[in-house]
C-alpha positions as CSV (number, residue, x, y, z in Angstrom):
1,M,49.4,75.5,-5.1
2,K,48.5,72.6,-2.8
3,L,46.8,69.5,-4.2
4,L,44.5,66.8,-2.9
5,L,44.0,64.4,-5.8
6,T,41.2,62.0,-5.0
7,S,39.5,59.2,-6.9
8,A,36.0,59.9,-5.5
9,G,36.1,63.0,-3.4
10,I,36.3,63.4,0.4
11,K,35.2,59.8,1.1
12,N,36.5,59.2,4.6
13,P,37.9,60.9,7.8
14,S,41.5,60.5,6.7
15,I,41.0,62.4,3.4
16,H,38.8,64.9,5.2
17,D,41.6,65.6,7.7
18,A,44.1,65.9,4.8
19,L,41.9,68.6,3.3
20,V,41.6,70.6,6.5
21,D,45.4,70.4,7.0
22,L,45.9,71.8,3.5
23,L,43.4,74.6,4.1
24,G,45.0,75.5,7.5
25,K,41.5,76.2,8.8
26,P,38.1,74.5,9.1
27,I,36.0,73.9,6.0
28,S,33.3,76.0,7.6
29,E,35.7,79.0,7.4
30,S,36.8,78.3,3.8
31,S,35.5,79.6,0.5
32,A,35.2,77.3,-2.5
33,L,34.6,77.4,-6.2
34,C,33.4,74.3,-7.9
35,I,34.4,73.4,-11.5
36,P,31.9,71.1,-13.3
37,T,33.5,71.5,-16.7
38,A,35.0,68.0,-17.1
39,M,31.6,66.5,-16.9
40,Y,30.4,68.0,-20.2
41,G,33.0,66.2,-22.2
42,H,32.3,62.7,-20.8
43,P,29.9,60.5,-22.8
44,W,28.4,59.0,-19.6
45,I,27.8,62.3,-17.9
46,G,27.4,65.4,-20.1
47,P,25.4,68.4,-19.2
48,G,22.2,68.1,-17.2
49,V,21.3,66.3,-14.0
50,K,24.8,65.0,-13.1
51,A,26.4,68.5,-13.3
52,W,23.5,69.8,-11.2
53,E,24.0,67.0,-8.6
54,F,27.7,67.9,-8.3
55,I,27.2,71.6,-8.0
56,S,24.3,71.3,-5.6
57,G,26.0,68.8,-3.3
58,R,23.7,65.9,-4.1
59,E,26.2,63.3,-5.0
60,P,27.0,61.4,-1.7
61,R,29.1,58.8,-3.5
62,C,31.6,61.6,-4.3
63,P,31.4,64.2,-1.6
64,M,32.9,67.6,-2.6
65,C,30.4,70.5,-2.6
66,E,28.3,69.2,0.3
67,L,31.1,69.6,3.0
68,G,29.8,72.7,4.7
69,W,31.9,75.4,3.0
70,K,31.6,79.0,4.2
71,S,30.7,80.0,0.6
72,L,30.4,78.0,-2.6
73,G,30.3,79.3,-6.1
74,V,30.6,77.9,-9.7
75,L,33.6,78.5,-12.0
76,E,32.5,77.4,-15.4
77,L,35.7,77.3,-17.6
78,T,33.9,77.2,-20.9
79,A,32.4,80.7,-20.1
80,L,35.6,82.4,-19.1
81,P,37.1,83.2,-22.6
82,S,34.0,85.3,-23.3
83,I,34.3,87.6,-20.3
84,D,37.0,90.0,-19.2
85,E,39.7,88.6,-16.8
86,E,38.8,91.3,-14.3
87,R,35.5,89.6,-13.9
88,W,36.8,86.3,-12.7
89,V,40.6,86.3,-11.9
90,P,40.2,88.3,-8.6
91,L,37.4,85.9,-7.5
92,V,39.8,82.9,-8.0
93,Q,42.6,84.7,-6.2
94,E,40.5,85.3,-3.2
95,T,39.1,81.7,-3.0
96,D,40.6,79.1,-0.6
97,V,39.9,76.0,-2.7
98,L,38.9,74.9,-6.2
99,L,36.8,71.7,-6.4
100,A,37.2,70.0,-9.8
101,S,34.6,67.4,-10.7
102,G,35.2,64.1,-12.5
103,G,34.4,63.6,-16.2
104,D,36.9,63.8,-19.1
105,A,40.4,64.9,-18.1
106,L,41.4,66.0,-21.6
107,Y,38.3,68.2,-22.0
108,L,39.0,69.8,-18.6
109,C,42.7,70.3,-19.6
110,H,41.7,72.0,-22.9
111,W,39.4,74.4,-21.1
112,M,41.8,75.1,-18.3
113,R,44.2,76.3,-21.0
114,Q,41.7,78.1,-23.2
115,S,40.2,79.9,-20.2
116,G,43.6,81.1,-18.8
117,L,43.1,79.2,-15.5
118,A,46.1,76.9,-16.2
119,D,48.4,80.0,-16.6
120,L,47.0,81.5,-13.4
121,L,47.6,78.4,-11.2
122,P,51.4,78.9,-10.6
123,S,50.7,82.2,-9.0
124,L,48.2,80.7,-6.5
125,D,50.6,79.6,-3.8
126,E,48.0,79.2,-1.0
127,M,45.2,77.8,-3.2
128,V,44.1,74.2,-2.6
129,W,43.1,72.2,-5.6
130,V,40.8,69.2,-4.8
131,G,40.3,66.9,-7.8
132,L,37.8,64.1,-8.2
133,S,38.9,61.5,-10.8
134,A,39.4,63.5,-14.0
135,G,39.8,66.6,-11.8
136,S,42.9,64.9,-10.3
137,M,44.2,63.3,-13.5
138,V,44.3,66.7,-15.2
139,M,47.2,67.6,-12.9
140,T,49.4,64.8,-14.2
141,P,51.7,64.7,-17.2
142,T,49.7,62.2,-19.2
143,I,46.6,60.0,-18.8
144,G,47.4,57.1,-21.1
145,D,45.5,55.9,-24.1
146,D,43.0,54.0,-22.0
147,F,41.5,57.2,-20.6
148,V,41.3,59.1,-23.9
149,G,37.7,59.9,-24.6
150,W,37.2,63.5,-25.9
151,K,40.1,64.3,-28.2
152,P,41.7,67.7,-28.1
153,P,42.5,69.6,-31.3
154,T,46.2,68.9,-30.8
155,G,45.6,65.2,-30.2
156,G,47.6,63.2,-27.7
157,D,46.9,62.4,-24.1
158,E,49.0,65.1,-22.4
159,T,47.6,67.0,-19.4
160,L,49.0,69.8,-17.3
161,G,52.0,68.1,-15.8
162,I,51.8,70.0,-12.5
163,V,52.8,66.7,-10.8
164,D,55.2,64.2,-12.2
165,F,53.1,61.0,-11.8
166,S,50.0,59.7,-13.5
167,I,46.8,58.4,-11.8
168,F,44.6,55.3,-12.4
169,P,41.4,56.1,-10.4
170,H,38.5,53.9,-9.2
171,L,40.7,50.9,-8.6
172,D,38.4,47.8,-8.0
173,N,35.2,49.8,-8.2
174,E,32.4,47.4,-8.5
175,D,30.7,49.6,-11.1
176,L,33.8,49.6,-13.3
177,P,34.8,45.9,-13.7
178,S,37.7,46.7,-16.0
179,N,39.4,48.8,-13.3
180,T,41.5,45.9,-12.0
181,I,45.0,46.0,-10.8
182,A,46.0,43.9,-13.8
183,N,44.6,46.5,-16.2
184,A,46.2,49.3,-14.2
185,E,49.6,47.6,-14.5
186,R,49.1,47.1,-18.2
187,W,48.1,50.8,-18.5
188,A,51.2,51.9,-16.5
189,A,53.5,49.9,-18.7
190,G,52.7,52.3,-21.6
191,L,53.7,55.4,-19.6
192,S,57.1,56.9,-19.3
193,G,56.9,58.0,-15.6
194,P,55.6,56.9,-12.2
195,A,51.9,56.1,-11.7
196,Y,49.6,55.3,-8.9
197,A,46.5,53.1,-9.0
198,I,44.1,54.3,-6.2
199,D,40.7,53.2,-5.1
200,D,37.9,55.4,-4.0
201,Q,39.0,55.5,-0.4
202,T,42.4,56.9,-1.3
203,A,43.8,60.4,-2.2
204,I,47.2,61.8,-3.0
205,K,48.3,64.9,-1.1
206,V,51.0,67.1,-2.7
207,T,52.5,70.0,-0.7
208,D,55.7,71.8,-1.9
209,G,56.5,68.8,-4.1
210,T,56.1,66.3,-1.3
211,V,53.8,63.4,-2.2
212,E,51.8,61.6,0.5
213,V,49.3,58.9,0.0
214,V,46.3,59.2,2.3
215,S,44.2,56.0,2.4
216,E,41.6,54.0,4.2
217,G,41.4,51.6,1.2
218,H,44.1,50.3,-1.1
219,W,46.4,51.6,-3.7
220,K,49.6,50.6,-5.5
221,L,52.6,52.5,-6.8
222,L,53.1,51.0,-10.3
223,T,56.5,52.4,-11.0
224,P,59.3,53.2,-8.5
225,S,59.2,56.5,-6.7
226,P,59.6,57.6,-3.1
227,V,56.3,57.9,-1.2
228,R,55.1,58.3,2.3
229,E,51.8,56.7,3.4
230,S,49.4,58.2,5.9
231,R,46.6,56.2,7.5
């Protein structure tokens, strides 16, 4: 699986180009499934208009579904345990990209495990996962106490651990005054591994274990780890 872990979607040409590179073909020739599940667990979002805006491509601040995909469907993880795998696994296997919305990372992680999607991911070698905020954080080992909202039955702040670094998104976002670099550094001090603070013009591209920061904004590696920047 190839990853494009964003703070706020496909916000600029550099992140757009990184997505096309991962796909290996134009967006207009690529099929996508969007995953709105994380939104339901977040107290500021929940079900309703925000989920509809994401799915319908009416959220220009976080471009994901409105990019001109060849086809676009919805993969609702909370529904998958109630239907046979034959109904949805082939659909995922045939899709080029999964678009995971923002929201609550632990809620998303819980339903990725409950649905079976987490177990399926290692077999999807050519799949591209594009995460937005929580949709990116779910791929990390842990999100830190600051980002714990919805609490899983098992407790803790552990996520899928597909990458070996954590992410502090929306750095210096004017609507989130607490998302400062000082608070990001304090957050990172409580983690056991490397972490990146990224603003909404930044994404992290992961291919075959190689990590590349793609940015037209600003970001900071909060603990030592090799990285290559692309601008």
